[in-house]
RODO-396588 format. One record per residue (C-alpha): residue in one letter; x, y, z. Coordinates in nm, 4 decimals. Example, Ala and Ser with C-alpha at 12.3 -4.5 7.8 and 13.67 -1.06 7.14 Angstrom:
REM RODO-396588
<r residu="A" east="1.2300" north="-0.4500" up="0.7800"/>
<r residu="S" east="1.3670" north="-0.1060" up="0.7140"/>
***
This chain:
REM RODO-396588
<r residu="M" east="3.6823" north="11.0380" up="2.5525"/>
<r residu="Q" east="3.4504" north="10.9317" up="2.3160"/>
<r residu="K" east="3.1846" north="10.7359" up="2.4311"/>
<r residu="L" east="3.0053" north="10.4103" up="2.3332"/>
<r residu="A" east="2.6953" north="10.3572" up="2.1180"/>
<r residu="N" east="2.3550" north="10.4417" up="2.3081"/>
<r residu="R" east="2.1670" north="10.0981" up="2.1617"/>
<r residu="L" east="2.4462" north="9.9206" up="2.3499"/>
<r residu="E" east="2.2197" north="9.9601" up="2.7006"/>
<r residu="R" east="1.9430" north="9.8014" up="2.5400"/>
<r residu="L" east="2.1567" north="9.4882" up="2.4779"/>
<r residu="G" east="2.1383" north="9.1787" up="2.7368"/>
<r residu="T" east="2.2957" north="8.8672" up="2.7194"/>
<r residu="E" east="2.2175" north="8.4852" up="2.7829"/>
<r residu="T" east="2.1907" north="8.4951" up="3.1832"/>
<r residu="A" east="2.3348" north="8.1445" up="3.2136"/>
<r residu="F" east="2.6515" north="8.2182" up="3.1648"/>
<r residu="S" east="2.6736" north="8.4499" up="3.4777"/>
<r residu="V" east="2.5396" north="8.1314" up="3.7049"/>
<r residu="A" east="2.7816" north="7.9469" up="3.5161"/>
<r residu="Q" east="3.0673" north="8.1968" up="3.6599"/>
<r residu="A" east="2.9367" north="8.2044" up="4.0177"/>
<r residu="A" east="2.9688" north="7.8033" up="3.9608"/>
<r residu="A" east="3.3129" north="7.8507" up="3.8348"/>
<r residu="S" east="3.4401" north="8.0612" up="4.1196"/>
<r residu="W" east="3.2838" north="7.8369" up="4.3855"/>
<r residu="K" east="3.4494" north="7.5046" up="4.2523"/>
<r residu="A" east="3.7609" north="7.7175" up="4.2242"/>
<r residu="Q" east="3.7452" north="7.7557" up="4.5931"/>
<r residu="G" east="3.7841" north="7.3555" up="4.6281"/>
<r residu="N" east="3.3989" north="7.2859" up="4.6469"/>
<r residu="L" east="3.1792" north="7.0171" up="4.5076"/>
<r residu="V" east="2.9268" north="7.1741" up="4.2034"/>
<r residu="Y" east="2.6286" north="7.0298" up="4.0361"/>
<r residu="P" east="2.5965" north="7.2032" up="3.7138"/>
<r residu="F" east="2.2364" north="7.2418" up="3.6492"/>
<r residu="H" east="2.2418" north="7.6083" up="3.5058"/>
<r residu="L" east="2.4013" north="7.5599" up="3.1528"/>
<r residu="G" east="2.2023" north="7.3550" up="2.8717"/>
<r residu="D" east="2.5293" north="7.2278" up="2.7374"/>
<r residu="I" east="2.5478" north="6.8433" up="2.6330"/>
<r residu="N" east="2.8308" north="6.6659" up="2.8187"/>
<r residu="I" east="2.7942" north="6.3736" up="2.5472"/>
<r residu="P" east="3.0367" north="6.4068" up="2.2628"/>
<r residu="T" east="2.9443" north="6.4693" up="1.8825"/>
<r residu="A" east="2.9051" north="6.1198" up="1.7142"/>
<r residu="A" east="3.2532" north="5.9820" up="1.5343"/>
<r residu="N" east="3.1014" north="5.9741" up="1.2049"/>
<r residu="I" east="3.0253" north="6.3370" up="1.2212"/>
<r residu="V" east="3.3442" north="6.4405" up="1.3767"/>
<r residu="E" east="3.5075" north="6.2109" up="1.1018"/>
<r residu="A" east="3.3108" north="6.3610" up="0.7864"/>
<r residu="M" east="3.4453" north="6.7285" up="0.9734"/>
<r residu="N" east="3.8233" north="6.6157" up="0.9863"/>
<r residu="K" east="3.7938" north="6.5222" up="0.5842"/>
<r residu="A" east="3.6297" north="6.7947" up="0.5012"/>
<r residu="I" east="3.9421" north="7.0049" up="0.6619"/>
<r residu="A" east="4.2150" north="6.7637" up="0.4951"/>
<r residu="D" east="4.0150" north="6.7921" up="0.1636"/>
<r residu="G" east="4.0496" north="7.1786" up="0.1582"/>
<r residu="Y" east="3.7328" north="7.2979" up="0.2470"/>
<r residu="T" east="3.8816" north="7.5322" up="0.4466"/>
<r residu="G" east="3.8082" north="7.8748" up="0.2643"/>
<r residu="Y" east="3.5299" north="8.0773" up="0.1738"/>
<r residu="C" east="3.1706" north="7.9638" up="0.0507"/>
<r residu="P" east="2.8287" north="8.1088" up="-0.0695"/>
<r residu="G" east="2.6655" north="8.3373" up="0.2061"/>
<r residu="P" east="2.3577" north="8.1300" up="0.2306"/>
<r residu="G" east="2.5725" north="7.7591" up="0.2972"/>
<r residu="I" east="2.6986" north="7.5098" up="0.0738"/>
<r residu="P" east="2.3577" north="7.3731" up="-0.2037"/>
<r residu="Q" east="2.4423" north="7.0172" up="-0.0444"/>
<r residu="L" east="2.3673" north="7.1095" up="0.3066"/>
<r residu="R" east="2.1052" north="7.3578" up="0.2278"/>
<r residu="E" east="1.9426" north="7.0643" up="-0.0138"/>
<r residu="A" east="1.9628" north="6.8055" up="0.2786"/>
<r residu="L" east="1.8220" north="7.0247" up="0.5201"/>
<r residu="A" east="1.5085" north="7.1647" up="0.2983"/>
<r residu="E" east="1.4456" north="6.7798" up="0.2374"/>
<r residu="D" east="1.4735" north="6.6813" up="0.6105"/>
<r residu="L" east="1.3348" north="6.9513" up="0.7658"/>
<r residu="G" east="1.0551" north="6.9531" up="0.5230"/>
<r residu="S" east="0.9794" north="6.5608" up="0.5553"/>
<r residu="R" east="0.9724" north="6.5784" up="0.9542"/>
<r residu="R" east="0.6842" north="6.9039" up="0.8897"/>
<r residu="G" east="0.4995" north="6.7323" up="0.6271"/>
<r residu="V" east="0.5930" north="7.0387" up="0.3953"/>
<r residu="T" east="0.7763" north="7.0944" up="0.0689"/>
<r residu="F" east="1.0967" north="7.2899" up="0.0963"/>
<r residu="S" east="1.3601" north="7.4324" up="-0.1565"/>
<r residu="P" east="1.7169" north="7.4624" up="-0.0945"/>
<r residu="D" east="1.6360" north="7.8286" up="-0.1696"/>
<r residu="N" east="1.4023" north="7.8425" up="0.1224"/>
<r residu="V" east="1.7312" north="7.7477" up="0.3425"/>
<r residu="V" east="1.9711" north="7.9883" up="0.4869"/>
<r residu="V" east="2.2608" north="7.8675" up="0.6756"/>
<r residu="M" east="2.3828" north="8.0254" up="0.9668"/>
<r residu="T" east="2.6251" north="7.9962" up="1.2899"/>
<r residu="G" east="2.3797" north="7.8031" up="1.5269"/>
<r residu="G" east="2.0789" north="7.9078" up="1.5872"/>
<r residu="K" east="2.1086" north="8.2383" up="1.7517"/>
<r residu="P" east="2.1737" north="8.4345" up="1.4709"/>
<r residu="V" east="1.8667" north="8.3436" up="1.2925"/>
<r residu="I" east="1.7199" north="8.5457" up="1.5927"/>
<r residu="T" east="1.9100" north="8.8664" up="1.5005"/>
<r residu="K" east="1.8395" north="8.8578" up="1.1434"/>
<r residu="F" east="1.4769" north="8.7319" up="1.1185"/>
<r residu="L" east="1.4168" north="9.1018" up="1.3305"/>
<r residu="Q" east="1.6303" north="9.2831" up="1.1217"/>
<r residu="A" east="1.4201" north="9.1702" up="0.8295"/>
<r residu="V" east="1.0792" north="9.2367" up="0.9561"/>
<r residu="M" east="1.0956" north="9.4850" up="1.2629"/>
<r residu="N" east="1.1263" north="9.8865" up="1.2112"/>
<r residu="P" east="1.2601" north="10.0896" up="1.5170"/>
<r residu="G" east="0.9427" north="10.1534" up="1.7518"/>
<r residu="Q" east="0.7308" north="9.8437" up="1.6098"/>
<r residu="E" east="0.6303" north="9.5573" up="1.8527"/>
<r residu="V" east="0.7399" north="9.1962" up="1.8806"/>
<r residu="L" east="0.5415" north="8.9881" up="2.0866"/>
<r residu="Y" east="0.8151" north="8.7128" up="2.2767"/>
<r residu="P" east="0.7401" north="8.4448" up="2.5483"/>
<r residu="N" east="0.8155" north="8.4997" up="2.9109"/>
<r residu="P" east="0.9762" north="8.2729" up="3.0635"/>
<r residu="G" east="1.1369" north="8.2628" up="2.7531"/>
<r residu="F" east="1.5403" north="8.2419" up="2.5880"/>
<r residu="P" east="1.6557" north="8.5867" up="2.6904"/>
<r residu="I" east="1.8316" north="8.6601" up="2.3636"/>
<r residu="Y" east="1.4697" north="8.7695" up="2.2166"/>
<r residu="E" east="1.4479" north="9.0160" up="2.4561"/>
<r residu="S" east="1.7799" north="9.1410" up="2.4228"/>
<r residu="Q" east="1.7763" north="9.1872" up="2.0473"/>
<r residu="I" east="1.4052" north="9.2948" up="2.0371"/>
<r residu="E" east="1.4962" north="9.6305" up="2.2279"/>
<r residu="Y" east="1.8551" north="9.6562" up="2.0985"/>
<r residu="L" east="1.7398" north="9.6553" up="1.7159"/>
<r residu="G" east="1.5000" north="9.9571" up="1.8456"/>
<r residu="G" east="1.1768" north="9.7713" up="1.8737"/>
<r residu="T" east="0.9465" north="9.7022" up="2.1684"/>
<r residu="A" east="0.9517" north="9.3800" up="2.3278"/>
<r residu="V" east="0.5984" north="9.2952" up="2.4226"/>
<r residu="P" east="0.5854" north="8.9765" up="2.6733"/>
<r residu="Y" east="0.3213" north="8.7012" up="2.6574"/>
<r residu="R" east="0.3230" north="8.4767" up="2.9605"/>
<r residu="Y" east="0.2745" north="8.1303" up="3.0826"/>
<r residu="V" east="-0.0307" north="7.9727" up="3.3310"/>
<r residu="P" east="0.0365" north="7.6705" up="3.5151"/>
<r residu="T" east="-0.1422" north="7.3816" up="3.4295"/>
<r residu="S" east="-0.1351" north="6.9763" up="3.5767"/>
<r residu="T" east="0.0787" north="6.9096" up="3.2751"/>
<r residu="G" east="0.2785" north="7.1804" up="3.2937"/>
<r residu="F" east="0.2403" north="7.5054" up="3.1323"/>
<r residu="A" east="-0.0179" north="7.6770" up="2.8508"/>
<r residu="I" east="-0.0101" north="7.9980" up="2.6652"/>
<r residu="D" east="-0.2171" north="8.2589" up="2.7818"/>
<r residu="L" east="-0.3884" north="8.3434" up="2.4360"/>
<r residu="D" east="-0.6116" north="8.6407" up="2.6168"/>
<r residu="Q" east="-0.2808" north="8.7755" up="2.6665"/>
<r residu="I" east="-0.1609" north="8.7699" up="2.3636"/>
<r residu="R" east="-0.4566" north="8.9187" up="2.1940"/>
<r residu="A" east="-0.5033" north="9.1808" up="2.4302"/>
<r residu="S" east="-0.1528" north="9.2432" up="2.3760"/>
<r residu="I" east="-0.1347" north="9.3125" up="1.9987"/>
<r residu="T" east="-0.1939" north="9.6786" up="1.8680"/>
<r residu="P" east="-0.1606" north="9.8293" up="1.4947"/>
<r residu="N" east="0.1970" north="9.8530" up="1.5746"/>
<r residu="T" east="0.2751" north="9.4892" up="1.6313"/>
<r residu="T" east="0.4631" north="9.3023" up="1.3227"/>
<r residu="A" east="0.5860" north="8.9880" up="1.4586"/>
<r residu="I" east="0.5259" north="8.7561" up="1.7145"/>
<r residu="I" east="0.8355" north="8.4969" up="1.8368"/>
<r residu="Y" east="0.6714" north="8.1167" up="1.9249"/>
<r residu="N" east="0.8947" north="7.8565" up="2.0916"/>
<r residu="D" east="0.7198" north="7.5554" up="2.0962"/>
<r residu="L" east="0.9316" north="7.3013" up="2.3101"/>
<r residu="Q" east="1.0280" north="7.5540" up="2.5066"/>
<r residu="N" east="1.3253" north="7.6558" up="2.6589"/>
<r residu="P" east="1.3061" north="7.6992" up="2.9831"/>
<r residu="I" east="0.9575" north="7.5624" up="3.1114"/>
<r residu="S" east="0.9289" north="7.2704" up="2.8546"/>
<r residu="A" east="0.6154" north="7.3624" up="2.7639"/>
<r residu="E" east="0.4441" north="7.1996" up="2.4496"/>
<r residu="S" east="0.1623" north="7.3411" up="2.2668"/>
<r residu="T" east="-0.1124" north="7.1190" up="2.2663"/>
<r residu="A" east="-0.2997" north="7.1346" up="1.8741"/>
<r residu="A" east="-0.5529" north="7.3524" up="1.9704"/>
<r residu="E" east="-0.2709" north="7.5913" up="2.1229"/>
<r residu="R" east="-0.0555" north="7.5826" up="1.8145"/>
<r residu="E" east="-0.3645" north="7.6500" up="1.5907"/>
<r residu="A" east="-0.4622" north="7.9899" up="1.8045"/>
<r residu="I" east="-0.1104" north="8.0801" up="1.7554"/>
<r residu="A" east="-0.1910" north="8.0385" up="1.3909"/>
<r residu="Q" east="-0.5292" north="8.2094" up="1.3681"/>
<r residu="I" east="-0.4057" north="8.5157" up="1.6029"/>
<r residu="A" east="-0.1021" north="8.5774" up="1.3398"/>
<r residu="I" east="-0.2946" north="8.5195" up="1.0243"/>
<r residu="E" east="-0.5677" north="8.7595" up="1.1596"/>
<r residu="H" east="-0.2984" north="9.0224" up="1.2538"/>
<r residu="D" east="-0.1020" north="8.9930" up="0.9407"/>
<r residu="L" east="0.2120" north="8.9224" up="1.1568"/>
<r residu="W" east="0.5540" north="8.7590" up="1.0791"/>
<r residu="V" east="0.6180" north="8.4430" up="1.3221"/>
<r residu="L" east="0.9766" north="8.3253" up="1.4039"/>
<r residu="S" east="0.8922" north="7.9443" up="1.5168"/>
<r residu="D" east="1.2295" north="7.8451" up="1.7129"/>
<r residu="E" east="1.2320" north="7.4701" up="1.6764"/>
<r residu="A" east="1.5654" north="7.3814" up="1.8403"/>
<r residu="Y" east="1.4150" north="7.1136" up="2.0166"/>
<r residu="F" east="1.1863" north="6.9827" up="1.7569"/>
<r residu="E" east="1.3428" north="6.6208" up="1.7661"/>
<r residu="T" east="1.4921" north="6.6165" up="2.1406"/>
<r residu="R" east="1.1852" north="6.4593" up="2.3031"/>
<r residu="Y" east="1.1170" north="6.1173" up="2.4150"/>
<r residu="E" east="0.7434" north="6.0649" up="2.3769"/>
<r residu="G" east="0.5318" north="6.1565" up="2.1370"/>
<r residu="V" east="0.5515" north="6.3430" up="1.8078"/>
<r residu="S" east="0.6582" north="6.7079" up="1.7601"/>
<r residu="S" east="0.4568" north="6.9211" up="1.4537"/>
<r residu="S" east="0.5493" north="7.2582" up="1.3597"/>
<r residu="I" east="0.2862" north="7.5267" up="1.2895"/>
<r residu="V" east="0.5043" north="7.5945" up="0.9758"/>
<r residu="S" east="0.2444" north="7.2868" up="0.8428"/>
<r residu="L" east="-0.1074" north="7.4586" up="0.9523"/>
<r residu="P" east="-0.2985" north="7.6588" up="0.6593"/>
<r residu="G" east="-0.1514" north="7.9968" up="0.5679"/>
<r residu="M" east="0.1512" north="7.9715" up="0.7684"/>
<r residu="A" east="0.4436" north="7.8748" up="0.5479"/>
<r residu="E" east="0.4222" north="8.2385" up="0.3910"/>
<r residu="R" east="0.4543" north="8.4105" up="0.7114"/>
<r residu="T" east="0.6367" north="8.1929" up="0.9006"/>
<r residu="V" east="1.0502" north="8.1401" up="0.9639"/>
<r residu="I" east="1.2111" north="7.8075" up="1.1446"/>
<r residu="L" east="1.5254" north="7.8370" up="1.3742"/>
<r residu="Y" east="1.6706" north="7.5086" up="1.3052"/>
<r residu="T" east="2.0127" north="7.4246" up="1.4814"/>
<r residu="F" east="2.2262" north="7.1280" up="1.5253"/>
<r residu="S" east="2.3483" north="7.1830" up="1.8393"/>
<r residu="K" east="2.1079" north="7.0120" up="2.0391"/>
<r residu="K" east="2.0046" north="6.6881" up="1.8206"/>
<r residu="F" east="2.3199" north="6.6201" up="1.7652"/>
<r residu="A" east="2.5386" north="6.7266" up="2.0406"/>
<r residu="M" east="2.7412" north="7.0118" up="1.8259"/>
<r residu="T" east="2.7010" north="7.3041" up="2.0286"/>
<r residu="G" east="3.0738" north="7.4123" up="1.9834"/>
<r residu="S" east="3.0255" north="7.3361" up="1.5805"/>
<r residu="R" east="2.7995" north="7.6568" up="1.5570"/>
<r residu="L" east="2.5503" north="7.5215" up="1.3033"/>
<r residu="G" east="2.2039" north="7.5809" up="1.2367"/>
<r residu="C" east="1.9949" north="7.7828" up="1.0004"/>
<r residu="A" east="1.6735" north="7.9632" up="0.8656"/>
<r residu="V" east="1.4012" north="7.8016" up="0.6625"/>
<r residu="A" east="1.2206" north="8.1289" up="0.5218"/>
<r residu="P" east="0.9733" north="8.2074" up="0.2917"/>
<r residu="L" east="1.1690" north="8.3397" up="-0.0618"/>
<r residu="E" east="1.1292" north="8.7037" up="0.0228"/>
<r residu="I" east="1.2848" north="8.7121" up="0.3783"/>
<r residu="A" east="1.5769" north="8.3826" up="0.3080"/>
<r residu="Q" east="1.7216" north="8.6283" up="0.0315"/>
<r residu="V" east="1.7302" north="8.9121" up="0.2827"/>
<r residu="L" east="1.8958" north="8.6692" up="0.5232"/>
<r residu="S" east="2.1215" north="8.5641" up="0.2752"/>
<r residu="K" east="2.2497" north="8.9048" up="0.2060"/>
<r residu="L" east="2.2643" north="8.9572" up="0.5931"/>
<r residu="N" east="2.5010" north="8.6659" up="0.6177"/>
<r residu="T" east="2.7020" north="8.8354" up="0.3561"/>
<r residu="N" east="2.7744" north="9.1197" up="0.5733"/>
<r residu="D" east="2.8014" north="9.0040" up="0.9096"/>
<r residu="E" east="3.0078" north="8.6592" up="0.8640"/>
<r residu="S" east="3.0633" north="8.6200" up="0.4798"/>
<r residu="C" east="2.9497" north="8.2665" up="0.5283"/>
<r residu="T" east="2.9218" north="7.9776" up="0.7906"/>
<r residu="T" east="3.2490" north="7.7677" up="0.8514"/>
<r residu="H" east="3.2855" north="7.5874" up="0.5282"/>
<r residu="Y" east="3.4041" north="7.2220" up="0.6711"/>
<r residu="V" east="3.1563" north="7.2512" up="0.9568"/>
<r residu="Q" east="2.8531" north="7.2638" up="0.7049"/>
<r residu="W" east="3.0284" north="6.9045" up="0.5427"/>
<r residu="A" east="2.9787" north="6.7744" up="0.8720"/>
<r residu="G" east="2.6288" north="6.8775" up="0.8727"/>
<r residu="I" east="2.5376" north="6.6894" up="0.5851"/>
<r residu="E" east="2.6467" north="6.3966" up="0.7394"/>
<r residu="A" east="2.4639" north="6.4196" up="1.0688"/>
<r residu="L" east="2.1718" north="6.4552" up="0.8389"/>
<r residu="R" east="2.2061" north="6.1733" up="0.6362"/>
<r residu="G" east="2.4586" north="5.9197" up="0.8168"/>
<r residu="P" east="2.3423" north="5.6936" up="1.0808"/>
<r residu="Q" east="2.1558" north="5.8446" up="1.3405"/>
<r residu="D" east="2.2172" north="5.5645" up="1.5917"/>
<r residu="S" east="2.3623" north="5.8379" up="1.8065"/>
<r residu="V" east="2.0654" north="6.0544" up="1.8000"/>
<r residu="Q" east="1.8621" north="5.7802" up="1.9557"/>
<r residu="Q" east="2.1328" north="5.6836" up="2.1877"/>
<r residu="M" east="2.1714" north="6.0378" up="2.3012"/>
<r residu="L" east="1.7803" north="6.0809" up="2.3644"/>
<r residu="D" east="1.7808" north="5.7554" up="2.5811"/>
<r residu="I" east="2.0614" north="5.9071" up="2.8033"/>
<r residu="L" east="1.8754" north="6.2035" up="2.8471"/>
<r residu="Q" east="1.5499" north="6.0339" up="2.8968"/>
<r residu="K" east="1.7600" north="5.8589" up="3.1945"/>
<r residu="R" east="1.8569" north="6.1629" up="3.3054"/>
<r residu="R" east="1.4889" north="6.3283" up="3.2756"/>
<r residu="D" east="1.3321" north="6.0741" up="3.4753"/>
<r residu="T" east="1.5922" north="6.0753" up="3.7598"/>
<r residu="A" east="1.5677" north="6.4232" up="3.8074"/>
<r residu="C" east="1.1698" north="6.4647" up="3.8257"/>
<r residu="E" east="1.1105" north="6.1660" up="4.0657"/>
<r residu="L" east="1.4176" north="6.3397" up="4.2770"/>
<r residu="V" east="1.2311" north="6.6871" up="4.2191"/>
<r residu="N" east="0.8976" north="6.5760" up="4.3250"/>
<r residu="S" east="1.0516" north="6.4158" up="4.6595"/>
<r residu="I" east="1.1832" north="6.7554" up="4.7777"/>
<r residu="P" east="0.9119" north="6.8889" up="5.0083"/>
<r residu="G" east="0.7787" north="7.2289" up="4.8769"/>
<r residu="M" east="0.8999" north="7.1301" up="4.5149"/>
<r residu="S" east="0.7172" north="6.9917" up="4.2344"/>
<r residu="V" east="0.7304" north="6.9635" up="3.8299"/>
<r residu="A" east="0.5240" north="6.7908" up="3.5580"/>
<r residu="V" east="0.7355" north="6.5568" up="3.3652"/>
<r residu="P" east="0.8120" north="6.6979" up="3.0182"/>
<r residu="Q" east="0.7919" north="6.5061" up="2.6706"/>
<r residu="S" east="1.0898" north="6.6864" up="2.5248"/>
<r residu="T" east="1.3730" north="6.9376" up="2.5522"/>
<r residu="F" east="1.5891" north="6.8763" up="2.8345"/>
<r residu="Y" east="1.5024" north="7.1203" up="3.1102"/>
<r residu="L" east="1.2712" north="7.0550" up="3.4382"/>
<r residu="F" east="1.0906" north="7.4085" up="3.5363"/>
<r residu="P" east="1.0097" north="7.3357" up="3.9324"/>
<r residu="D" east="0.7753" north="7.5467" up="4.1384"/>
<r residu="V" east="0.9968" north="7.5817" up="4.4606"/>
<r residu="T" east="0.8060" north="7.8564" up="4.6660"/>
<r residu="G" east="0.6967" north="7.5692" up="4.9430"/>
<r residu="A" east="1.0917" north="7.5018" up="4.9783"/>
<r residu="M" east="1.1616" north="7.8712" up="4.9725"/>
<r residu="E" east="0.8996" north="7.9638" up="5.2542"/>
<r residu="R" east="1.0128" north="7.6688" up="5.4314"/>
<r residu="L" east="1.3796" north="7.7968" up="5.4288"/>
<r residu="G" east="1.2548" north="8.1603" up="5.5353"/>
<r residu="Y" east="1.3605" north="8.2700" up="5.1475"/>
<r residu="T" east="1.1342" north="8.5369" up="4.9655"/>
<r residu="A" east="1.3859" north="8.5834" up="4.7040"/>
<r residu="V" east="1.4596" north="8.3332" up="4.4158"/>
<r residu="G" east="1.7903" north="8.4369" up="4.3899"/>
<r residu="D" east="1.8885" north="8.4688" up="4.7640"/>
<r residu="F" east="1.7430" north="8.0764" up="4.7095"/>
<r residu="A" east="1.9716" north="7.9840" up="4.4375"/>
<r residu="T" east="2.3204" north="8.1458" up="4.6217"/>
<r residu="A" east="2.2080" north="7.9731" up="4.9326"/>
<r residu="A" east="2.1523" north="7.6332" up="4.7437"/>
<r residu="L" east="2.4924" north="7.6510" up="4.5581"/>
<r residu="H" east="2.6863" north="7.6987" up="4.8863"/>
<r residu="N" east="2.4920" north="7.4750" up="5.0869"/>
<r residu="T" east="2.4857" north="7.1701" up="4.8466"/>
<r residu="G" east="2.6556" north="7.2602" up="4.5209"/>
<r residu="V" east="2.3831" north="7.2644" up="4.3369"/>
<r residu="S" east="2.3781" north="7.5237" up="4.0692"/>
<r residu="F" east="2.0948" north="7.6412" up="3.8847"/>
<r residu="C" east="1.9004" north="7.9311" up="3.6847"/>
<r residu="T" east="1.6215" north="8.1239" up="3.8371"/>
<r residu="R" east="1.2938" north="8.2537" up="3.6949"/>
<r residu="E" east="1.4641" north="8.6035" up="3.6729"/>
<r residu="H" east="1.7043" north="8.4582" up="3.4098"/>
<r residu="F" east="1.4869" north="8.3966" up="3.1737"/>
<r residu="G" east="1.3003" north="8.7364" up="3.1551"/>
<r residu="R" east="1.1428" north="9.0273" up="3.3802"/>
<r residu="R" east="0.9080" north="8.8922" up="3.6546"/>
<r residu="L" east="0.5071" north="9.0155" up="3.4795"/>
<r residu="P" east="0.2401" north="9.1045" up="3.6689"/>
<r residu="G" east="0.0504" north="8.8966" up="3.9126"/>
<r residu="E" east="0.3527" north="8.6675" up="3.9153"/>
<r residu="E" east="0.3377" north="8.4701" up="4.2733"/>
<r residu="R" east="0.4931" north="8.1656" up="4.2393"/>
<r residu="Q" east="0.8709" north="8.0919" up="4.2310"/>
<r residu="Y" east="1.0281" north="7.8854" up="4.0047"/>
<r residu="I" east="1.4187" north="7.7723" up="3.8934"/>
<r residu="R" east="1.5265" north="7.5899" up="3.5913"/>
<r residu="L" east="1.7299" north="7.2522" up="3.6092"/>
<r residu="A" east="1.9191" north="7.1382" up="3.3023"/>
<r residu="Y" east="1.9709" north="6.8049" up="3.2802"/>
<r residu="S" east="2.1663" north="6.8031" up="2.9417"/>
<r residu="G" east="2.5399" north="6.8646" up="3.1192"/>
<r residu="I" east="2.5301" north="6.6329" up="3.4217"/>
<r residu="E" east="2.5113" north="6.2683" up="3.4613"/>
<r residu="A" east="2.2439" north="6.0489" up="3.5885"/>
<r residu="D" east="2.4649" north="5.9305" up="3.9082"/>
<r residu="A" east="2.5465" north="6.3379" up="3.9984"/>
<r residu="I" east="2.1952" north="6.4019" up="3.9481"/>
<r residu="R" east="2.1123" north="6.1600" up="4.2157"/>
<r residu="D" east="2.3592" north="6.2850" up="4.4435"/>
<r residu="G" east="2.3281" north="6.6824" up="4.3735"/>
<r residu="L" east="1.9151" north="6.6605" up="4.3973"/>
<r residu="G" east="1.9792" north="6.3944" up="4.7246"/>
<r residu="R" east="2.1529" north="6.7286" up="4.9005"/>
<r residu="L" east="1.9189" north="6.9562" up="4.8042"/>
<r residu="R" east="1.6400" north="6.7583" up="4.9671"/>
<r residu="D" east="1.8411" north="6.6953" up="5.2630"/>
<r residu="W" east="1.8998" north="7.0705" up="5.2773"/>
<r residu="I" east="1.5281" north="7.2066" up="5.2276"/>
<r residu="E" east="1.4100" north="6.9011" up="5.5388"/>
<r residu="A" east="1.7005" north="7.0012" up="5.7671"/>
***
């Protein structure tokens, strides 16, 4: 019998979906579940965006279109992303894709040869590590250290990890799962490291505009970075379009041309009528964006207040994303758990609260002693947040 390709042994997955399966199974048995596990959004896409999509279908935009995206959307993206980052982009820098994930894979295909090393954040979005290894590279994790305001990148560890074989670094400011946001000094340090060692940079900016206080900044705006940085952008978070699968890469022309060719090989093009919805999202009324942020901020505040009221749990209040990454070491010790996965299973069965753990976002690194979980509040109402985390508190306090 024929064997499957060896490379499949190196392919990981987005492990939050496995948690979703366990939660669904528990719910199917008649149990109440509070879904803090998956970063989907239970807020509908704005009506004007949906109308634009339906109009495009009615107008016949249901066939093939250019591989890098329709010119109107590329122009809108170049203008919008550039103005928000203080950088001038050409439509030729923009390559439209079916969401943000393909940008990760195609960036690595463009800049990484088999055996080369790529630095990536850990804890971090699990697809980084999965795709580096699947494509034959060496995934080199860099860590975060706890601070009074959240987490900071261990810059010394990054510097010590770079070798002549390092080709790129994946940088996720406004980070999933830990909600970490770089200071200006940290962002400048990453840029200096990239320039000094001549590294390509993938700047994952999926949550660039999902923020409640302050203003986001992009590493691409720093001197010397535009020519070595690829931005990952997605419509999923800002516009509640997770299922529409629409995003883009903004890249130096040399890489943009490669990404366009990869599009043609992989998908032919991104769904034509969805791209017209993207134009409306960018250029139409923005009221729905602020309304969603107001809802998410209320959920954030509710969740942070409850988490910090639970014995043995603590979290800093993040200014962006829709995740919390609380330290649960004390709570686990209080209940006698040593493995965070066992703690998560027991929490589901005793309280209905479903969440991911630190282990779902990369292999635990040497020296890690604290225990963490991730709570996503984008798909659960504020009242349910209050009820669910209240049950979790009662269970831990008992």
